[in-house]
N, C-alpha and C positions, 0 to 999 in steps of 0.2 A: 741820047736825053730821056730815050725811054727805059732808060735802061733807069738810068737814077731817075725815073719813079715811081717804078717798082720799089727798090734799091727803100727809099725814101717811104715810100707806104709800105714797106712792112717793117722798118725802121719801130715809125710810131705803133705800131701792131707789137712790134712788142717791148717798148715802153707801157705802152698804156697795162699791158699783163701783167708786168713786173710792178705798179702800183697799186693793180685791179688785188696781187697776189699779198703784198704789204698790209694791203689794207683787212685783209678778211684773216689776219693772223693772229685779230684779239690787241692785239698794241696800240696803244692812244697815240698817237699823230699831231707833236706840235707841226706847226711852220719854222721857218731861220727866225724869221722877225721879234715873234714870244720868247724862243728861249737866247736870246740878242736882243735884250730888250736898247733904243739905243738914249745913249743921257748925254742933254743936255749942259754944263759947266756950268754952274751959279754961284759966287762970290760964297765966300762962306757964313759973311755975316744979313743974307737974303735966307737962309736956313728960318724953321717953324721954329720961332725959341721952344715949345716941347722939343722936337731934335735934338735943339742944339743943350736945353738941360740935360737927356736924356747923353748923351756922348757925354757933359761932364760929371754927369754923375758915374756913368758905369765905365767908363773908360779917364778918371782919372786922372794921369801922368799920358796917357796922349794928348795931343794938338789936332785939333780940326789943320789937312794940309793942301785940303779939294773940296767940292760938295759939286755932286753933281741934281740935276731934275730927269721922271720921267713922263710924261706922256699921262698916267697915267696917278701921278702924284704923291710919289714917290722919290725914294731921293738914296744915291750914290754919297756916302760920303769913304773920301781916307781922308786915314788916320795916321796920326806921326809921333814919332818923341825924342831927347834929343840924340840917340843913337840913329837913329833913321829906320828903327823899324817899322813897319810899317802892315797897318789892317783898312783891311776891307770891307764896312760896314753894309746896307741897306737900314730903310725905317718909314712906317707911316708920315699922311704930315700927322701924324697924333705923339710923334716921339716916340710909338712900341718898334722893336725890330720886328726885322723878319729875313724869312731866305729868303736869295733868287729867286721862288723860282714856284715858290709859296705864290698862290692868289692871294689868299684873307688876310 
């Protein structure tokens, strides 16, 4: 029992030391949740009209196949053409295209 306690203490210290080393390397750490935002599926007609208009204008040969919304009101849109070519795009509520990890 004592051996198990000692091993767990040393293991916890080793993990803490590794975390401190990573943080001090000068790299910005982001949580997994931030990188992989959760999107809830919505119906295509629930997209804001500005997003729908941008999709029609910029991707005229593609149709909206699926649409999703995140907690911060950004939209993930899956577009397809008649040959099942698929493109995934992300948009703000005002219809501007954004990169998946772009904060602005």
